[in-house]
FIDREN-59411 format. One record per residue (C-alpha): residue in three letters; y, x, z. Coordinates in steps of 0.05 Angstrom, whole numbers, padded with zeros to 5 digits. Each point is the difference from the previous one (the first is absolute). Example, Ala and Ser with C-alpha at 12.3 -4.5 7.8 and 13.67 -1.06 7.14 Angstrom:
# residues 2
{pt 'ala',{-00090,00246,00156}},
{pt 'ser',{00069,00027,-00013}},
This chain:
# residues 344
{pt 'met',{00004,-00001,-00001}},
{pt 'lys',{00064,00030,-00021}},
{pt 'ile',{00065,-00027,00028}},
{pt 'gly',{00070,00025,-00005}},
{pt 'pro',{00048,00015,00057}},
{pt 'ala',{00032,-00068,00000}},
{pt 'ala',{-00065,-00034,00007}},
{pt 'ala',{-00023,00047,00052}},
{pt 'val',{00060,-00021,00042}},
{pt 'leu',{-00010,-00069,-00015}},
{pt 'ala',{-00070,00002,00030}},
{pt 'leu',{00026,00038,00060}},
{pt 'gly',{00049,-00058,00007}},
{pt 'leu',{-00053,-00050,00004}},
{pt 'ser',{-00041,00039,00047}},
{pt 'leu',{00062,00008,00049}},
{pt 'ala',{00011,-00071,00002}},
{pt 'ala',{-00057,-00009,00039}},
{pt 'cys',{00032,00037,00053}},
{pt 'gly',{00065,-00043,00001}},
{pt 'val',{00021,-00053,00053}},
{pt 'ser',{-00050,-00060,00004}},
{pt 'glu',{00021,-00075,00001}},
{pt 'asn',{-00006,-00003,00078}},
{pt 'gly',{00052,00060,00004}},
{pt 'gly',{-00055,00054,00019}},
{pt 'thr',{-00020,00055,-00039}},
{pt 'ala',{-00054,-00011,-00051}},
{pt 'ala',{-00061,00044,00004}},
{pt 'ala',{-00004,00065,-00048}},
{pt 'pro',{-00033,-00002,-00060}},
{pt 'glu',{-00076,00010,-00001}},
{pt 'thr',{-00019,00069,-00015}},
{pt 'thr',{-00039,00009,-00064}},
{pt 'gly',{-00032,00059,-00042}},
{pt 'gly',{-00023,00056,00037}},
{pt 'lys',{00027,00050,00059}},
{pt 'val',{00057,00044,-00011}},
{pt 'gly',{00004,00066,00036}},
{pt 'ile',{00067,00031,00015}},
{pt 'asp',{00019,00069,00025}},
{pt 'leu',{00076,00003,00036}},
{pt 'pro',{00026,00067,-00017}},
{pt 'arg',{00027,00029,00067}},
{pt 'ala',{00029,-00029,00065}},
{pt 'asp',{00058,00052,00012}},
{pt 'ser',{00050,-00034,-00051}},
{pt 'asp',{00040,-00063,00021}},
{pt 'phe',{-00001,-00022,-00076}},
{pt 'trp',{-00078,00005,00000}},
{pt 'asn',{-00008,-00031,00070}},
{pt 'ser',{00042,-00064,-00025}},
{pt 'tyr',{-00045,00003,-00061}},
{pt 'asn',{-00062,00001,00045}},
{pt 'lys',{00030,-00065,00038}},
{pt 'tyr',{00006,-00037,-00062}},
{pt 'val',{-00069,00009,-00026}},
{pt 'pro',{-00037,-00048,00046}},
{pt 'lys',{00055,-00053,-00010}},
{pt 'met',{-00002,00002,-00071}},
{pt 'ala',{-00078,00002,-00005}},
{pt 'ala',{-00001,-00068,00038}},
{pt 'glu',{00051,-00028,-00047}},
{pt 'leu',{-00037,00021,-00062}},
{pt 'gly',{-00072,-00018,00023}},
{pt 'val',{-00020,00073,-00005}},
{pt 'asp',{-00068,00018,00034}},
{pt 'leu',{00030,00062,00032}},
{pt 'met',{-00044,00045,00034}},
{pt 'ala',{00019,00043,00064}},
{pt 'pro',{00055,00053,-00029}},
{pt 'thr',{-00012,00069,00008}},
{pt 'asn',{00063,00053,00009}},
{pt 'ser',{-00008,00068,-00037}},
{pt 'gln',{00058,00031,00044}},
{pt 'asn',{00032,00036,-00065}},
{pt 'asp',{-00071,00037,-00009}},
{pt 'ile',{-00032,00001,-00070}},
{pt 'gly',{-00066,00018,00033}},
{pt 'lys',{00007,-00062,00050}},
{pt 'leu',{00019,-00047,-00061}},
{pt 'val',{-00065,00023,-00037}},
{pt 'ala',{-00047,-00013,00055}},
{pt 'asn',{00033,-00064,00020}},
{pt 'thr',{-00004,-00027,-00073}},
{pt 'gln',{-00074,00015,00002}},
{pt 'ala',{-00010,-00032,00067}},
{pt 'leu',{00037,-00062,-00034}},
{pt 'thr',{-00044,-00005,-00059}},
{pt 'ser',{-00061,00013,00036}},
{pt 'gln',{00012,-00062,00047}},
{pt 'gly',{00012,-00047,-00065}},
{pt 'ala',{00071,00009,-00020}},
{pt 'lys',{00004,-00026,-00074}},
{pt 'ala',{00078,00026,-00010}},
{pt 'met',{00035,00054,00035}},
{pt 'val',{00075,00000,00022}},
{pt 'met',{00025,00076,00015}},
{pt 'ala',{00065,00037,00003}},
{pt 'pro',{-00023,00071,-00018}},
{pt 'gln',{00054,00052,00026}},
{pt 'asp',{-00029,00053,-00042}},
{pt 'thr',{-00001,-00035,-00066}},
{pt 'gly',{-00040,00059,-00038}},
{pt 'ala',{-00058,00011,00048}},
{pt 'ile',{-00021,-00075,-00001}},
{pt 'ala',{-00028,00005,-00074}},
{pt 'ala',{-00073,00016,00017}},
{pt 'thr',{-00004,-00059,00049}},
{pt 'leu',{00034,-00047,-00052}},
{pt 'gln',{-00053,00018,-00047}},
{pt 'gln',{-00056,-00013,00048}},
{pt 'leu',{00027,-00067,00011}},
{pt 'glu',{00006,-00016,-00079}},
{pt 'asn',{-00077,00017,00000}},
{pt 'lys',{-00007,-00046,00048}},
{pt 'lys',{00039,-00057,-00037}},
{pt 'ile',{00043,-00005,00064}},
{pt 'pro',{00076,-00008,-00019}},
{pt 'val',{00059,00033,00035}},
{pt 'val',{00070,-00023,00014}},
{pt 'ser',{00046,00064,00018}},
{pt 'val',{00059,-00018,00044}},
{pt 'asp',{00067,00041,-00002}},
{pt 'thr',{-00038,00055,-00039}},
{pt 'arg',{-00025,00013,-00065}},
{pt 'pro',{-00061,00041,-00006}},
{pt 'asp',{00014,00058,-00051}},
{pt 'lys',{-00078,-00016,-00029}},
{pt 'gly',{-00057,-00051,00012}},
{pt 'lys',{00003,-00070,-00021}},
{pt 'val',{00038,-00054,00038}},
{pt 'tyr',{-00002,-00072,-00007}},
{pt 'met',{00073,-00002,00017}},
{pt 'val',{00051,00042,00038}},
{pt 'val',{00052,-00042,00045}},
{pt 'arg',{00061,00045,00004}},
{pt 'ala',{00076,-00003,-00013}},
{pt 'asp',{00030,00049,-00055}},
{pt 'asn',{00009,00064,00048}},
{pt 'gln',{00039,00037,-00057}},
{pt 'ala',{00053,-00057,00008}},
{pt 'tyr',{00002,00024,00072}},
{pt 'gly',{00019,00069,-00016}},
{pt 'thr',{00054,-00024,-00051}},
{pt 'lys',{00030,-00051,00052}},
{pt 'ala',{00003,00052,00047}},
{pt 'cys',{00034,00050,-00048}},
{pt 'glu',{00051,-00047,-00019}},
{pt 'phe',{00018,-00024,00066}},
{pt 'leu',{00010,00071,00025}},
{pt 'gly',{00032,00022,-00062}},
{pt 'glu',{00053,-00054,00006}},
{pt 'lys',{00017,00014,00069}},
{pt 'leu',{00002,00071,-00008}},
{pt 'asp',{00050,-00007,-00057}},
{pt 'gly',{-00053,00047,-00045}},
{pt 'lys',{00009,00061,00042}},
{pt 'gly',{-00025,00030,00065}},
{pt 'lys',{-00073,00014,00023}},
{pt 'val',{-00059,-00045,00021}},
{pt 'val',{-00065,00006,00024}},
{pt 'gln',{-00061,-00036,-00029}},
{pt 'leu',{-00054,-00009,00056}},
{pt 'met',{-00061,-00012,-00045}},
{pt 'gly',{-00069,-00025,00014}},
{pt 'ala',{-00059,00028,-00016}},
{pt 'leu',{-00006,00022,-00075}},
{pt 'ser',{-00071,-00005,-00003}},
{pt 'ser',{00022,-00074,-00001}},
{pt 'ile',{00022,-00039,-00059}},
{pt 'asn',{00052,-00027,00041}},
{pt 'gly',{00029,00062,00026}},
{pt 'arg',{-00002,00027,-00072}},
{pt 'asp',{00034,-00059,-00031}},
{pt 'arg',{00058,-00004,00056}},
{pt 'ala',{00013,00072,-00005}},
{pt 'glu',{00000,00004,-00078}},
{pt 'ala',{00040,-00060,-00007}},
{pt 'phe',{00055,00023,00050}},
{pt 'arg',{-00002,00070,-00026}},
{pt 'gly',{00010,-00019,-00072}},
{pt 'cys',{00054,-00054,00020}},
{pt 'met',{00041,00051,00036}},
{pt 'lys',{-00005,00052,-00058}},
{pt 'glu',{00020,-00045,-00048}},
{pt 'lys',{00050,-00046,00030}},
{pt 'phe',{00030,00043,00061}},
{pt 'pro',{-00009,00073,-00024}},
{pt 'gly',{00053,00019,00053}},
{pt 'ile',{-00047,-00014,00062}},
{pt 'gln',{-00046,00050,00020}},
{pt 'val',{-00071,-00027,00024}},
{pt 'phe',{-00042,00034,00048}},
{pt 'glu',{-00077,-00025,-00003}},
{pt 'glu',{-00042,00000,00064}},
{pt 'pro',{-00074,-00019,-00010}},
{pt 'thr',{-00017,-00032,00067}},
{pt 'glu',{-00071,-00027,-00019}},
{pt 'trp',{00024,-00068,00030}},
{pt 'glu',{00003,00032,00070}},
{pt 'gly',{00063,-00013,00048}},
{pt 'thr',{-00007,00066,00036}},
{pt 'lys',{00006,00038,-00061}},
{pt 'ala',{00059,-00036,-00025}},
{pt 'ala',{00036,00006,00062}},
{pt 'ser',{-00012,00082,-00006}},
{pt 'met',{00018,00003,-00069}},
{pt 'leu',{00065,-00038,00008}},
{pt 'gln',{00021,00038,00059}},
{pt 'thr',{-00009,00070,-00038}},
{pt 'arg',{00033,-00027,-00060}},
{pt 'leu',{00060,-00024,00044}},
{pt 'glu',{00001,00061,00037}},
{pt 'gln',{00007,00040,-00070}},
{pt 'his',{00047,-00051,-00028}},
{pt 'pro',{00042,-00034,00045}},
{pt 'asp',{00037,-00034,-00056}},
{pt 'ile',{-00061,-00048,-00023}},
{pt 'lys',{00026,-00070,-00008}},
{pt 'gly',{-00059,-00034,-00019}},
{pt 'val',{-00074,-00012,00013}},
{pt 'tyr',{-00050,-00042,-00038}},
{pt 'met',{-00060,-00016,00042}},
{pt 'his',{-00065,-00019,-00034}},
{pt 'ala',{-00030,-00036,00053}},
{pt 'gly',{00039,-00035,00055}},
{pt 'gly',{-00063,-00015,00039}},
{pt 'val',{-00011,00066,00014}},
{pt 'his',{00063,00041,-00016}},
{pt 'leu',{00055,-00048,00036}},
{pt 'ala',{-00004,00019,00072}},
{pt 'pro',{-00009,00073,-00006}},
{pt 'thr',{00059,-00003,-00054}},
{pt 'leu',{00046,-00037,00046}},
{pt 'gln',{-00021,00049,00061}},
{pt 'val',{00022,00060,-00039}},
{pt 'leu',{00066,-00030,-00027}},
{pt 'lys',{00016,-00021,00072}},
{pt 'ala',{-00016,00068,00028}},
{pt 'lys',{00048,00028,-00051}},
{pt 'gly',{00055,-00047,00016}},
{pt 'leu',{-00001,-00033,-00073}},
{pt 'leu',{-00023,-00063,00019}},
{pt 'val',{00068,-00027,-00005}},
{pt 'pro',{00033,-00068,-00038}},
{pt 'thr',{00009,00002,-00074}},
{pt 'asp',{00075,00010,00004}},
{pt 'asp',{-00012,00066,00039}},
{pt 'pro',{00004,00062,-00042}},
{pt 'lys',{-00064,00028,00035}},
{pt 'his',{-00040,-00060,-00023}},
{pt 'val',{-00065,00018,-00041}},
{pt 'phe',{-00019,-00056,-00049}},
{pt 'val',{-00068,-00015,00011}},
{pt 'val',{-00048,-00045,-00046}},
{pt 'ser',{-00074,-00015,00020}},
{pt 'asn',{-00058,-00037,-00031}},
{pt 'asp',{-00048,-00057,00036}},
{pt 'gly',{00046,-00055,00025}},
{pt 'ile',{-00023,-00005,00070}},
{pt 'pro',{00037,-00035,00053}},
{pt 'gln',{00018,00063,00034}},
{pt 'glu',{00037,00026,-00060}},
{pt 'phe',{00037,-00067,-00007}},
{pt 'glu',{00026,00012,00074}},
{pt 'ala',{00019,00071,-00024}},
{pt 'ile',{00036,-00029,-00055}},
{pt 'arg',{00038,-00051,00045}},
{pt 'lys',{00020,00058,00054}},
{pt 'gly',{00027,00043,-00061}},
{pt 'glu',{-00052,00051,00016}},
{pt 'ile',{-00031,00001,-00075}},
{pt 'asp',{00029,-00036,-00065}},
{pt 'ala',{-00055,-00030,-00037}},
{pt 'thr',{-00070,-00010,-00009}},
{pt 'val',{-00052,-00019,-00052}},
{pt 'ser',{-00033,-00059,00024}},
{pt 'gln',{-00077,00007,-00016}},
{pt 'pro',{-00030,-00074,00004}},
{pt 'ala',{-00055,00013,00054}},
{pt 'asp',{-00011,-00076,00005}},
{pt 'leu',{-00015,-00005,-00077}},
{pt 'tyr',{-00040,00065,00000}},
{pt 'ala',{-00050,-00037,00042}},
{pt 'lys',{00005,-00063,-00030}},
{pt 'trp',{-00009,00018,-00073}},
{pt 'ala',{-00049,00058,00021}},
{pt 'leu',{-00045,-00052,00033}},
{pt 'phe',{00012,-00056,-00060}},
{pt 'tyr',{-00027,00052,-00050}},
{pt 'ala',{-00054,00024,00042}},
{pt 'lys',{-00025,-00073,00001}},
{pt 'ala',{00011,-00016,-00072}},
{pt 'ala',{-00037,00066,-00016}},
{pt 'val',{-00060,-00028,00040}},
{pt 'asp',{00009,-00067,-00033}},
{pt 'gly',{-00004,00036,-00073}},
{pt 'lys',{00065,-00011,-00017}},
{pt 'thr',{00044,00048,-00051}},
{pt 'phe',{00074,00010,-00012}},
{pt 'lys',{00044,00027,-00054}},
{pt 'pro',{00063,00033,-00001}},
{pt 'gly',{00067,-00038,00002}},
{pt 'pro',{00052,-00032,00043}},
{pt 'thr',{-00025,-00043,00059}},
{pt 'asp',{00024,-00061,00038}},
{pt 'his',{00009,00044,00059}},
{pt 'asp',{00060,00038,-00025}},
{pt 'ser',{-00045,00059,-00017}},
{pt 'thr',{-00027,00031,-00065}},
{pt 'ile',{-00069,00021,-00013}},
{pt 'ile',{-00006,00066,-00038}},
{pt 'gln',{-00059,00033,-00036}},
{pt 'leu',{-00025,00069,00032}},
{pt 'pro',{-00050,00045,-00032}},
{pt 'asn',{-00053,-00019,00056}},
{pt 'gly',{00022,-00070,00011}},
{pt 'leu',{00052,-00050,00015}},
{pt 'glu',{00065,00004,00044}},
{pt 'asp',{00041,-00059,00032}},
{pt 'gln',{00070,00031,00017}},
{pt 'leu',{00029,-00047,00051}},
{pt 'pro',{00078,00002,00010}},
{pt 'ala',{00032,00048,00053}},
{pt 'pro',{00071,-00012,00012}},
{pt 'leu',{00055,00055,00020}},
{pt 'val',{00024,-00026,00070}},
{pt 'thr',{00067,00020,00027}},
{pt 'lys',{00045,-00023,00052}},
{pt 'glu',{00022,-00054,-00052}},
{pt 'asn',{-00068,-00037,-00003}},
{pt 'val',{-00035,00026,00063}},
{pt 'asp',{-00001,-00062,00036}},
{pt 'asp',{-00033,-00043,-00064}},
{pt 'ala',{-00053,-00044,00036}},
{pt 'glu',{-00047,00015,-00065}},
{pt 'leu',{-00009,00069,00018}},
{pt 'trp',{-00070,00007,00035}},
{pt 'gly',{00033,00055,00049}},
{pt 'asn',{00040,-00060,00025}},
{pt 'gln',{-00056,-00049,00008}},
{pt 'val',{-00042,-00003,00066}},
{pt 'gln',{-00073,00014,-00012}},
């Protein structure tokens, strides 16, 4: 059975209708689970972003009627992800949802799952090789471009900035870094960029930022690839240096982040950082489980626009549903539609 993105959303709407309010004012029962079991590995528990995603998973599974197995957590360790995947498949998983942080090292496991005819949905990260049924992700190159344009305009095209990169073994780290670097070179050649590969680790980010500020006290901008792990240590360093000051203070360092967690929104309100790109943790969980269930049910999709404000694109090894990820500043930080402003 082949259905397009619009039909897929219609089918989802029908299933979600069963979760609405019943005639007597109570909450109707969740849709009946169908198909086979879905295994899911949560990538880490040391990031505020991923902890938010982890909380959305059981909620979305109940709403969609997904027969979800007890989640595992690979703790940012590819070896544990491989072991967890093997355990879930041996326990009867008919589809797998994962978020491999090392997007190159997962190829062999994806091949094994393909051999067993177990479809894979990859969340947030796009495996470099190996077949995937669907990648649920946002355009990470757009993250880097948005951060570049914001900082470039705030600095009037001149000065020095630090890019606190994620792990370059991850497509996300590479996409964000390359887009930021390319945009700065093309649009703001008067800005000098210092690049620091943090491996998604807050302690490394703090140490690298502190060293750069000691070497170049005139740095006026910071781009953090991941607020979930970079926010707190970055603010600590800026505070210790006496640089955590209002935007109208000449010492202010403009900071742009990625994730859209509540802590970033609060930092924007306080004037501690200036912007972030909101990765949709809620939609990542929702659509990952939707596609996993669709895979179990034998449905297929094709490239094109969807009815949930995204676009499915063709990859060499599968499809990717690119979900919207807006830039958040003081002008729209209180938008109730942003997941970071919603009580989980």
